[in-house]
C-alpha positions in Angstrom: 7.6 13.2 9.8 7.8 10.0 11.9 5.0 8.7 14.1 5.3 6.3 16.9 3.1 3.2 17.1 0.3 4.7 19.1 -2.6 4.3 16.7 -2.0 7.5 14.7 -2.6 7.3 11.0 0.1 7.6 8.5 0.2 11.4 7.6 0.6 10.6 3.9 -2.7 8.8 3.9 -4.8 11.8 5.0 -7.2 12.6 2.1 -6.9 16.1 0.6 -10.0 18.3 0.9 -12.5 17.5 -1.8 -11.3 13.9 -2.5 -13.7 10.9 -2.2 -13.1 8.4 0.6 -12.4 5.0 -0.8 -13.4 1.9 1.2 -10.4 -0.5 1.2 -10.7 -4.0 2.5 -8.9 -7.4 2.4 -10.5 -10.8 2.7 -7.1 -11.9 4.3 -7.3 -9.6 7.3 -9.6 -7.1 9.0 -8.6 -3.4 9.5 -6.0 -3.1 12.2 -5.7 -6.9 12.6 -2.8 -9.2 12.0 -1.7 -9.9 8.4 -1.6 -13.7 7.9 1.9 -15.3 7.9 1.4 -16.5 4.3 1.7 -12.9 3.1 5.0 -12.3 5.0 8.7 -13.3 4.8 7.9 -16.1 7.2 5.3 -17.6 4.7 4.9 -17.6 1.0 5.4 -13.8 0.8 2.4 -13.4 -1.4 0.7 -10.0 -1.5 -2.7 -10.1 0.4 -5.8 -9.7 -1.7 -7.3 -6.2 -1.7 -10.6 -4.6 -2.8 -11.8 -1.1 -2.9 -14.9 0.9 -3.7 -16.3 4.4 -3.8 -14.2 5.8 -6.6 -15.6 8.9 -8.2 -16.7 8.9 -11.9 -13.6 11.0 -12.8 -11.3 8.1 -11.9 -9.0 7.1 -14.8 -6.6 4.9 -12.9 -5.6 3.8 -9.4 -2.2 3.7 -7.6 -1.3 1.6 -4.6 1.4 2.2 -2.0 2.1 -0.2 0.9 4.5 1.0 3.6 5.5 0.5 7.2 6.1 3.7 9.3 7.5 1.8 12.2 10.9 0.7 10.8 13.1 -0.6 12.2 11.6 -0.6 15.7 8.1 0.6 16.6 9.5 2.0 19.9 12.1 4.1 18.0 10.9 4.4 14.3 13.5 5.9 12.0 11.9 5.7 8.6 9.0 4.5 6.6 9.8 1.3 4.8 8.1 0.7 1.4 6.8 -2.7 0.6 5.0 -2.2 -2.6 4.3 0.5 -5.2 1.8 0.0 -8.1 0.9 2.6 -10.7 -1.6 2.7 -13.6 -4.1 0.2 -12.2 -7.0 0.4 -14.6 -10.0 2.3 -13.5 -12.1 -0.8 -14.1 -10.1 -2.7 -11.5 -11.4 -2.8 -8.0 -9.6 -5.9 -6.6 -6.1 -7.4 -6.6 -5.9 -11.2 -5.9 -3.1 -12.5 -3.7 -0.1 -13.5 -5.7 3.7 -13.7 -5.5 3.9 -12.8 -9.2 2.1 -9.5 -9.8 2.8 -9.4 -13.6 -0.9 -9.9 -14.4 -1.9 -8.1 -17.6 -4.0 -5.1 -17.0 -3.2 -5.1 -13.2 -0.9 -2.1 -13.3 2.8 -1.4 -13.2 4.9 -2.5 -10.3 7.3 0.1 -8.8 10.4 -0.3 -6.7 10.2 -1.2 -3.0 12.9 -0.4 -0.4 14.7 -3.7 -1.0 15.5 -2.2 -4.4 13.4 -4.8 -6.2 10.2 -4.4 -8.2 6.9 -5.8 -6.8 5.6 -6.9 -3.5 7.8 -7.8 -0.5 5.9 -8.7 2.6 6.2 -7.8 6.2 9.5 -8.9 7.8 9.9 -6.6 10.8 13.3 -7.0 12.7 11.7 -6.3 16.1 8.2 -5.7 17.5 4.7 -5.4 15.9 4.7 -3.1 12.9 1.8 -1.4 11.1 1.4 -1.8 7.3 -0.6 0.9 5.5 -2.2 -0.3 2.2 -3.1 3.0 0.5 -5.2 3.2 -2.6 -5.4 6.4 -4.7 -8.1 7.1 -7.3 -6.5 9.4 -10.0 -8.0 11.5 -12.7 -5.3 10.5 -15.2 -3.2 7.4 -16.0 -0.1 8.2 -14.1 3.1 6.2 -13.4 5.8 4.1 -14.9 7.2 0.6 -14.1 9.9 0.8 -11.6 8.8 4.1 -10.0 9.7 4.6 -6.3 7.1 5.8 -3.8 8.6 9.3 -3.8 8.4 9.5 -7.6 4.8 8.2 -7.6 3.7 10.6 -4.9 5.3 13.5 -6.9 3.6 12.4 -10.1 0.1 12.1 -8.6 0.1 15.6 -7.0 -3.0 17.4 -8.2 -4.5 14.2 -9.6 -5.9 12.4 -6.5 -9.7 12.4 -6.7 -10.2 9.6 -4.1 -8.2 7.9 -1.4 -8.5 5.2 1.2 -6.5 2.7 3.2 -6.5 -0.4 5.3 -3.9 -1.0 8.0 -2.7 -4.5 9.0 -0.1 -5.4 11.6 2.6 -8.1 11.9 5.2 -9.3 14.3 7.6 -12.1 13.5 6.8 -15.5 15.0 10.4 -16.8 14.9 
């Protein structure tokens, strides 16, 4: 399902009945505000720092997916572009610092983005202002492998999501 850029939430982010609502924030940008250039292809392309809270006691790990449902053009979206997939974030982790290199021990396992590479790739929209959904999932098991795609991770976490939350940022190229 494709949504146009009219303020609707990404349908994949809707929490299932009975799951806790996680509060997801970033010191780099406010909800629905612009992502700073340093976290995009026009800057240092570092992942923005994130924090979350409200995970239930049953949480054994977290997963993160960052995607853009407005690709390639918010006026005529054709697909959701995946910027980052992370699995097996330890249950004791509630923040991720900004970094280009995400190979921090105990930080989780990076999956494959839609550029075909592993790790973070920041906003780089070809046209218009795009929305970027940073979705955090609290899981009742340690799920995921390095190099997983978004589709593989979503399939693996079915039935294991005990909490979920998101923050949305926007970006439009300056050049």
